[in-house]
TIRO-2110 file (N, C-alpha, C; in Angstrom, 1 decimal):
// TIRO-2110
0.7, -1.3, 0.0, N, 1, A
0.5, -0.1, -0.1, CA, 1, A
1.0, 1.2, -0.3, C, 1, A
0.6, 2.5, -1.0, N, 2, A
1.7, 3.7, -0.8, CA, 2, A
0.8, 4.7, -0.2, C, 2, A
1.5, 5.3, 0.8, N, 3, A
1.0, 6.1, 1.8, CA, 3, A
1.3, 7.8, 0.6, C, 3, A
0.3, 8.3, 1.0, N, 4, A
0.5, 9.5, -0.1, CA, 4, A
1.1, 10.6, 0.8, C, 4, A
0.8, 10.4, 2.1, N, 5, A
1.8, 11.8, 3.2, CA, 5, A
2.2, 11.0, 4.4, C, 5, A
3.2, 10.2, 3.6, N, 6, A
4.4, 10.0, 4.5, CA, 6, A
5.6, 11.3, 4.6, C, 6, A
6.4, 10.9, 6.2, N, 7, A
6.9, 11.8, 6.3, CA, 7, A
8.2, 11.7, 6.2, C, 7, A
8.5, 10.3, 6.2, N, 8, A
9.8, 9.6, 6.6, CA, 8, A
10.2, 8.9, 4.9, C, 8, A
11.5, 8.5, 4.6, N, 9, A
11.6, 7.6, 4.0, CA, 9, A
11.0, 6.4, 3.9, C, 9, A
10.5, 5.6, 3.0, N, 10, A
9.8, 4.1, 2.4, CA, 10, A
10.1, 3.1, 1.6, C, 10, A
10.9, 2.3, 2.0, N, 11, A
10.7, 1.6, 1.1, CA, 11, A
9.8, 1.1, 0.3, C, 11, A
10.0, 1.0, -0.8, N, 12, A
9.1, 0.1, -2.2, CA, 12, A
9.4, -0.8, -2.8, C, 12, A
8.4, -2.3, -2.9, N, 13, A
9.2, -3.2, -3.9, CA, 13, A
9.1, -2.8, -5.2, C, 13, A
10.1, -2.9, -5.9, N, 14, A
10.1, -2.5, -7.2, CA, 14, A
9.4, -3.6, -8.0, C, 14, A
10.3, -4.9, -7.8, N, 15, A
10.2, -6.2, -8.6, CA, 15, A
10.0, -7.1, -7.4, C, 15, A
8.8, -8.0, -7.5, N, 16, A
8.6, -8.8, -6.5, CA, 16, A
9.9, -10.1, -6.8, C, 16, A
10.1, -10.9, -5.7, N, 17, A
10.8, -12.4, -5.9, CA, 17, A
10.1, -13.3, -5.4, C, 17, A
11.2, -14.2, -5.4, N, 18, A
10.9, -15.6, -5.0, CA, 18, A
10.7, -15.7, -3.7, C, 18, A
9.7, -16.5, -2.9, N, 19, A
10.2, -16.2, -1.2, CA, 19, A
9.6, -15.0, -0.8, C, 19, A
9.9, -14.9, -0.2, N, 20, A
9.6, -13.4, 1.4, CA, 20, A
10.3, -12.6, 0.9, C, 20, A
11.8, -12.3, 0.2, N, 21, A
12.5, -11.3, -0.2, CA, 21, A
12.2, -10.4, -1.4, C, 21, A
11.8, -9.4, -2.0, N, 22, A
11.7, -8.9, -3.1, CA, 22, A
12.8, -8.9, -3.9, C, 22, A
13.0, -9.2, -5.2, N, 23, A
14.0, -9.1, -5.9, CA, 23, A
14.6, -7.7, -5.8, C, 23, A
14.2, -6.4, -6.0, N, 24, A
14.4, -5.4, -6.0, CA, 24, A
13.4, -4.6, -5.0, C, 24, A
13.9, -3.9, -4.1, N, 25, A
13.2, -3.2, -3.2, CA, 25, A
13.8, -1.8, -3.5, C, 25, A
13.3, -0.3, -3.3, N, 26, A
14.2, 1.0, -3.4, CA, 26, A
13.6, 1.8, -2.3, C, 26, A
14.6, 2.2, -1.6, N, 27, A
13.8, 3.4, -0.6, CA, 27, A
13.8, 5.3, -1.3, C, 27, A
12.7, 5.3, -1.0, N, 28, A
12.3, 6.5, -1.6, CA, 28, A
11.7, 7.6, -0.5, C, 28, A
12.5, 8.5, -0.7, N, 29, A
11.9, 9.9, -0.2, CA, 29, A
10.8, 10.4, -0.4, C, 29, A
9.9, 11.0, 0.7, N, 30, A
8.8, 11.7, 0.6, CA, 30, A
8.6, 12.8, -0.7, C, 30, A
7.8, 13.1, -1.7, N, 31, A
8.0, 13.8, -2.8, CA, 31, A
7.8, 15.2, -2.0, C, 31, A
8.6, 16.2, -2.1, N, 32, A
8.4, 17.5, -1.8, CA, 32, A
8.0, 19.0, -3.3, C, 32, A
7.8, 19.6, -2.6, N, 33, A
7.6, 21.0, -3.7, CA, 33, A
8.8, 21.0, -4.4, C, 33, A
10.2, 20.9, -4.0, N, 34, A
11.2, 21.3, -4.3, CA, 34, A
10.9, 20.5, -5.6, C, 34, A
11.0, 18.9, -5.2, N, 35, A
11.2, 18.4, -6.1, CA, 35, A
10.0, 18.1, -7.3, C, 35, A
9.1, 18.7, -6.6, N, 36, A
8.2, 18.6, -7.8, CA, 36, A
8.0, 19.8, -9.0, C, 36, A
8.5, 20.9, -8.5, N, 37, A
9.4, 21.8, -8.9, CA, 37, A
10.2, 21.5, -10.5, C, 37, A
11.4, 20.9, -9.8, N, 38, A
12.8, 20.2, -10.5, CA, 38, A
11.8, 19.4, -11.4, C, 38, A
10.8, 18.7, -11.1, N, 39, A
10.4, 17.8, -12.3, CA, 39, A
9.7, 18.0, -13.2, C, 39, A
8.9, 19.4, -12.8, N, 40, A
8.3, 20.3, -13.5, CA, 40, A
9.1, 21.3, -15.0, C, 40, A
10.4, 21.7, -14.5, N, 41, A
11.3, 21.8, -15.1, CA, 41, A
12.3, 21.2, -16.3, C, 41, A
12.0, 20.1, -15.9, N, 42, A
12.8, 18.8, -16.8, CA, 42, A
11.4, 18.8, -18.1, C, 42, A
10.1, 18.8, -17.2, N, 43, A
9.2, 18.6, -18.5, CA, 43, A
9.4, 19.6, -19.1, C, 43, A
9.3, 20.9, -19.0, N, 44, A
9.2, 21.8, -19.9, CA, 44, A
10.7, 21.9, -20.5, C, 44, A
11.6, 21.6, -20.1, N, 45, A
12.7, 21.5, -20.9, CA, 45, A
12.8, 20.1, -21.9, C, 45, A
12.1, 19.3, -21.6, N, 46, A
11.8, 18.4, -22.3, CA, 46, A
10.9, 18.9, -23.9, C, 46, A
9.8, 19.9, -23.1, N, 47, A
8.9, 20.7, -24.6, CA, 47, A
9.6, 21.4, -25.2, C, 47, A
10.8, 22.3, -24.7, N, 48, A
11.7, 23.5, -25.5, CA, 48, A
12.4, 22.6, -26.5, C, 48, A
13.1, 21.5, -26.0, N, 49, A
14.2, 20.7, -26.7, CA, 49, A
13.4, 20.3, -27.8, C, 49, A
11.9, 19.8, -28.3, N, 50, A
11.2, 18.9, -29.1, CA, 50, A
10.7, 20.2, -29.9, C, 50, A
10.5, 21.0, -29.3, N, 51, A
9.2, 22.1, -30.1, CA, 51, A
10.5, 23.5, -30.5, C, 51, A
11.0, 23.7, -29.6, N, 52, A
12.3, 24.5, -29.7, CA, 52, A
11.3, 25.9, -29.4, C, 52, A
10.4, 25.6, -28.7, N, 53, A
9.6, 27.2, -27.9, CA, 53, A
8.8, 26.5, -27.1, C, 53, A
8.2, 27.1, -26.0, N, 54, A
6.6, 26.9, -25.4, CA, 54, A
6.0, 26.7, -26.3, C, 54, A
5.3, 25.5, -26.0, N, 55, A
3.6, 25.2, -26.6, CA, 55, A
2.8, 24.9, -25.8, C, 55, A
1.4, 24.9, -26.2, N, 56, A
0.2, 24.7, -25.1, CA, 56, A
0.4, 23.2, -25.4, C, 56, A
0.1, 22.8, -24.1, N, 57, A
-0.6, 20.7, -23.9, CA, 57, A
-1.2, 20.7, -24.9, C, 57, A
-2.7, 21.7, -25.3, N, 58, A
-3.3, 20.8, -26.1, CA, 58, A
-3.2, 20.8, -27.7, C, 58, A
-1.8, 21.7, -27.7, N, 59, A
-1.4, 21.6, -29.3, CA, 59, A
-0.3, 20.2, -29.6, C, 59, A
-0.4, 19.4, -28.4, N, 60, A
0.8, 18.4, -28.7, CA, 60, A
0.4, 17.5, -29.0, C, 60, A
0.8, 16.3, -29.8, N, 61, A
-0.2, 15.3, -29.8, CA, 61, A
0.0, 14.1, -28.5, C, 61, A
-1.0, 12.7, -28.5, N, 62, A
-1.0, 12.2, -27.3, CA, 62, A
0.0, 11.6, -27.2, C, 62, A
0.9, 11.0, -28.2, N, 63, A
2.2, 10.5, -28.1, CA, 63, A
3.3, 11.4, -27.5, C, 63, A
3.2, 12.7, -27.8, N, 64, A
4.1, 13.8, -26.9, CA, 64, A
3.9, 14.0, -25.7, C, 64, A
2.4, 13.8, -25.5, N, 65, A
2.0, 14.6, -24.2, CA, 65, A
2.6, 13.3, -23.3, C, 65, A
2.4, 11.8, -23.4, N, 66, A
3.1, 10.6, -22.5, CA, 66, A
4.4, 11.0, -22.5, C, 66, A
5.2, 11.2, -23.6, N, 67, A
6.4, 11.5, -23.5, CA, 67, A
7.0, 12.5, -22.3, C, 67, A
6.2, 13.7, -22.2, N, 68, A
6.6, 14.8, -21.3, CA, 68, A
6.0, 14.4, -19.6, C, 68, A
4.8, 13.5, -19.8, N, 69, A
4.5, 13.5, -18.8, CA, 69, A
5.4, 11.8, -18.1, C, 69, A
6.0, 11.3, -18.9, N, 70, A
6.8, 10.5, -18.3, CA, 70, A
8.5, 11.0, -17.8, C, 70, A
8.8, 11.9, -18.7, N, 71, A
9.9, 12.8, -18.1, CA, 71, A
9.6, 13.4, -16.6, C, 71, A
8.3, 14.0, -16.1, N, 72, A
8.1, 14.5, -15.2, CA, 72, A
8.2, 13.1, -14.1, C, 72, A
7.7, 12.0, -14.2, N, 73, A
7.6, 10.8, -13.2, CA, 73, A
9.2, 10.7, -13.6, C, 73, A
9.8, 10.6, -13.9, N, 74, A
11.4, 10.0, -14.3, CA, 74, A
12.2, 11.0, -13.2, C, 74, A
11.9, 11.9, -13.5, N, 75, A
12.4, 13.0, -12.6, CA, 75, A
12.1, 13.3, -11.5, C, 75, A
10.9, 12.5, -11.2, N, 76, A
10.8, 12.6, -9.4, CA, 76, A
11.2, 11.2, -9.1, C, 76, A
11.5, 10.3, -9.5, N, 77, A
11.9, 9.1, -9.0, CA, 77, A
13.6, 9.2, -8.9, C, 77, A
14.7, 9.4, -9.8, N, 78, A
15.5, 10.1, -9.9, CA, 78, A
15.8, 10.8, -8.8, C, 78, A
14.9, 11.9, -8.4, N, 79, A
15.6, 12.7, -7.2, CA, 79, A
15.4, 11.9, -5.8, C, 79, A
14.2, 11.0, -6.2, N, 80, A
13.6, 10.4, -5.0, CA, 80, A
14.2, 9.2, -4.3, C, 80, A
14.8, 8.4, -5.2, N, 81, A
15.2, 7.6, -4.7, CA, 81, A
16.8, 7.7, -4.1, C, 81, A
16.9, 7.1, -2.9, N, 82, A
17.8, 7.3, -1.9, CA, 82, A
18.4, 5.7, -1.8, C, 82, A
18.1, 4.4, -2.0, N, 83, A
18.9, 3.2, -1.4, CA, 83, A
18.2, 2.2, -2.6, C, 83, A
18.9, 1.1, -3.0, N, 84, A
17.8, 0.3, -3.3, CA, 84, A
18.8, -1.0, -2.8, C, 84, A
18.1, -2.2, -2.8, N, 85, A
18.6, -3.7, -2.4, CA, 85, A
18.0, -4.6, -3.4, C, 85, A
19.0, -5.5, -4.2, N, 86, A
18.5, -6.4, -4.9, CA, 86, A
19.4, -6.7, -6.0, C, 86, A
18.4, -6.8, -7.6, N, 87, A
19.6, -6.8, -8.2, CA, 87, A
20.5, -5.6, -8.6, C, 87, A
22.0, -5.7, -8.9, N, 88, A
22.8, -4.4, -8.8, CA, 88, A
23.1, -4.0, -8.0, C, 88, A
22.9, -4.8, -6.6, N, 89, A
23.1, -4.1, -5.3, CA, 89, A
24.7, -4.9, -4.9, C, 89, A
25.4, -4.4, -5.1, N, 90, A
26.9, -5.1, -4.7, CA, 90, A
27.0, -5.5, -2.4, C, 90, A
25.9, -5.3, -2.3, N, 91, A
25.8, -5.8, -0.5, CA, 91, A
25.7, -7.2, -0.6, C, 91, A
END
């Protein structure tokens, strides 16, 4: 279950494993206003790179809207990921 108003970092299973332990789990920080702002800037930078100027959301194709939305999510994930355990973890 995901908690929307957590105030501390939280482990989230990213890839379930066989048995009790997940194959991969990540420790994520609570999303802050600053993180959202940085994600918004990343999204706007992608729009500028693609179109060369600011463009209205309604003028973008559905595929472009999806790509821009995914950039917002990727940015939040990159900022929030504090640690992980599982595949690729040397520990």
